[in-house]
N, C-alpha and C positions, 0 to 999 in steps of 0.2 A: 179217750181210750179206745183203742182198735180191738176188734173181736179176733179170737183165734182164727186162723185160716183153716179152710176145710182141706182135710187130705184123704183121698180116695185110693184105697188099695184093691186092686181088682185080682181075683184068682179065678182062672178059666179051667172048667172041668170038662170031660166028655159028657157026651149025650146032651148037648146044648144048654148046660147049667153053669152059671157064674156067680160068684159072690163078691160084692163090694162091701168093704169095711170102711165106715166113715168116721173121721177122727176130726174134732173141732166144731164149728158153728155151721149149721145149714139154715142159711138166711137169704135175704135179698141179694147180697154181694156174691154169694156162692151157689145158689140154687142152680144156675145154668150149668155148672161144673157137674152136678149129678145128672141133669139132663143130658148133658153131651156124653157122658161116660155110659149111660143105659143106651142111648141111641146108637152108639158106636158098638156095644155089644149085641143089639139087636140086628144092625146091618151085618154082622159077622155070624149071625144065625143062633145066637143065645137067646132062647125064649123062657128058660126057668131063671129067674133070678132072686138071689137072696141078698137083702141089705142088712148088714150088721150095723146096729146103732148103738152098740155098747160104748164106743167111744165119744158119742155126740154129746156136746155140750148144751146146745140150743138148738130148737128148729122153730122158726117163725112162719107167718102165712106163706112166704115164698117157698119155704121148705115143704110145707103141706102139699103146695101146688105142684113141685117137682115130683112128689110121690104119685099124684094123679097123672101127671104127663108120662111117667115112668110106667104106671100101670097100663095107660092107653096103648102102648106102643107094643105090648107083648100080647101072646094068645093065652096065658095063664096069669093068675094073680101073682103081683110081686109080694114075696114073703120078706117081712121086716123082723129081724131077731133083736135082742138086747134092747127091747122098747122099756123105757124107764117109765114109772107110774104117771108123771107129769104130762109126759108125751101122750101116753095111752089115753089119759084123761082128753088132751086135745083131739085125739083121733076118734074118741067115742063120741064127744060133743059135736065135731063136725059130720059125723056120719062116715067117716073114712075107714073106720076099723071094721065096718061092714063089707067095704070094697077090697081091703087088702087083707093079706093073711099075717097075723101077728104072733110073734113069740116074746114074752116079757122077759126082762132082765131079773135075775135072781138078786137078793138083798146084798150078796157078796160082789156084785157087778158083773158076775158070768151070766151066760145064757141058760135060762130055764130049758131042761130037758123036755121034748116033745113027748107026750105019752099018751 
């Protein structure tokens, strides 16, 4: 059984801010797609990146590594939104929660408002 493909939708905003919405699985086969998308945004001058994980089904160690690579490429922390509880637990256990800016997903699947 093959895993769902990763789809990355990019929205570019003024002031050097962009949002990437991930749908599918972020794993060994797809992590380079995220790294490439973030690298292109950095080359185009975007430094403030928000990665919306609401549609993410799976994130393995390669996906976690892609977050680290994305973080290292910018001048400000990558903000992850829509972080589901299982992924939050992985980020906490690996210490990446301290490196990245996180916004959890709400129980209804939406992104919890920052407050």
